Structures are given as structure tokens and as C-alpha cells.
VMD Tcl script that draws the C-alpha trace (Angstrom):
set ca {
  {2.61 -10.75 -12.82}
  {1.16 -7.22 -12.92}
  {1.78 -4.17 -10.76}
  {-0.85 -2.15 -8.92}
  {-0.39 1.24 -7.28}
  {-2.46 1.55 -4.13}
  {-2.96 5.05 -2.82}
  {-3.74 5.19 0.90}
  {-5.10 8.70 1.59}
  {-5.28 9.75 5.23}
  {-8.74 9.57 6.87}
  {-7.86 9.84 10.55}
  {-4.48 11.06 11.79}
  {-4.82 9.64 15.31}
  {-5.81 6.19 14.03}
  {-3.00 6.35 11.50}
  {-0.46 7.07 14.24}
  {-1.88 4.31 16.45}
  {-1.92 1.60 13.77}
  {1.28 2.56 11.90}
  {3.38 -0.22 13.54}
  {0.75 -2.83 12.59}
  {0.53 -1.43 9.05}
  {4.32 -1.57 8.62}
  {4.45 -5.15 9.97}
  {1.70 -6.10 7.52}
  {3.65 -4.58 4.61}
  {6.86 -6.32 5.69}
  {5.03 -9.66 5.68}
  {3.60 -8.92 2.22}
  {7.06 -7.91 0.96}
  {8.56 -11.16 2.30}
  {5.80 -13.09 0.50}
  {6.56 -11.27 -2.77}
  {3.32 -9.26 -2.86}
  {4.79 -5.78 -2.27}
  {7.42 -4.25 -4.53}
  {7.69 -0.85 -2.80}
  {5.96 1.36 -0.27}
  {6.33 4.76 1.31}
  {4.59 7.77 2.80}
  {3.96 11.12 1.15}
  {6.12 13.84 2.69}
  {3.15 16.22 2.92}
  {1.42 13.87 5.39}
  {-1.53 13.17 3.09}
  {-1.08 9.39 3.00}
  {1.08 6.84 1.26}
  {1.60 4.55 -1.71}
  {2.11 0.79 -1.94}
  {3.09 -0.99 -5.15}
  {1.64 -4.50 -5.10}
  {2.46 -7.41 -7.42}
  {-0.44 -9.67 -8.35}
  {-2.17 -11.39 -11.25}
  {-5.43 -9.49 -10.90}
  {-6.92 -6.48 -9.14}
  {-9.20 -8.67 -7.00}
  {-6.12 -10.26 -5.42}
  {-4.75 -6.83 -4.55}
  {-8.04 -5.64 -3.11}
  {-8.22 -8.74 -0.91}
  {-4.76 -7.91 0.46}
  {-5.50 -4.21 0.91}
  {-8.60 -5.08 2.94}
  {-6.29 -6.93 5.37}
  {-4.14 -3.83 5.97}
  {-4.63 -2.59 9.55}
  {-4.86 1.01 8.28}
  {-7.87 0.05 6.16}
  {-9.45 -2.27 8.73}
  {-9.24 0.36 11.48}
  {-10.46 3.26 9.30}
  {-7.19 5.19 9.39}
  {-6.87 5.25 5.61}
  {-9.02 4.92 2.54}
  {-7.65 3.26 -0.61}
  {-7.60 3.55 -4.39}
  {-6.20 0.81 -6.62}
  {-4.78 1.52 -10.08}
  {-3.03 -0.92 -12.37}
  {0.45 0.45 -12.93}
  {2.74 -0.14 -15.89}
  {6.30 0.18 -14.65}
  {8.88 1.62 -17.02}
  {12.45 0.95 -15.93}
  {15.17 3.38 -16.79}
  {18.63 3.63 -15.40}
  {19.27 6.81 -13.37}
  {22.12 9.05 -14.51}
}
mol new
graphics top color blue
foreach p $ca { graphics top sphere $p radius 0.5 }
foreach p [lrange $ca 0 end-1] q [lrange $ca 1 end] { graphics top cylinder $p $q radius 0.2 }
display resetview
């Protein structure tokens, strides 16, 4: 299993506000299915980040294209394979 960082830059603030509940429900479903490792918004309001787990980038893109934010034009997306390095916090 590989990790992919998906940046979701803001395209339309009104659409983003409208479809946020649907987006969060979508991510919760993906998390419950083991496809999402983490997600969150940027504090400057510019968008958000989702860390997906998948075998290949095509699988991630197929999921991202089901995100209500993407479907409704509220957000754009960029997918980057991500190599996680774990380190204990002190």
C-alpha cells in the first residue's frame, strides 16, 4: 500500500461552503473503508489536504473524482505520491 497526498486548492468559496458537509461525509466513508489516512483544511483558507492509501495513483484519482468538492467545482486537485517517515514526537 502506498500513500498519496492530495491537495485540494480552493476554486469557489461559496461552493466550498455549500458542499463541505457532503465532502466531509465522503471522506468519512473513505476513512471507514481504509482509503483515507488523514485529512484537514489549511488554516489560511486556501484549501485542504487528504492523505489517501492506495496501490496506484489511478485508484486515488478515481476516488478524488467522486469527492463532492471536485464534482461541484468547489476545489481543484493535485495528486502526489507521498513517502511517509514516522518519527516519535518529543
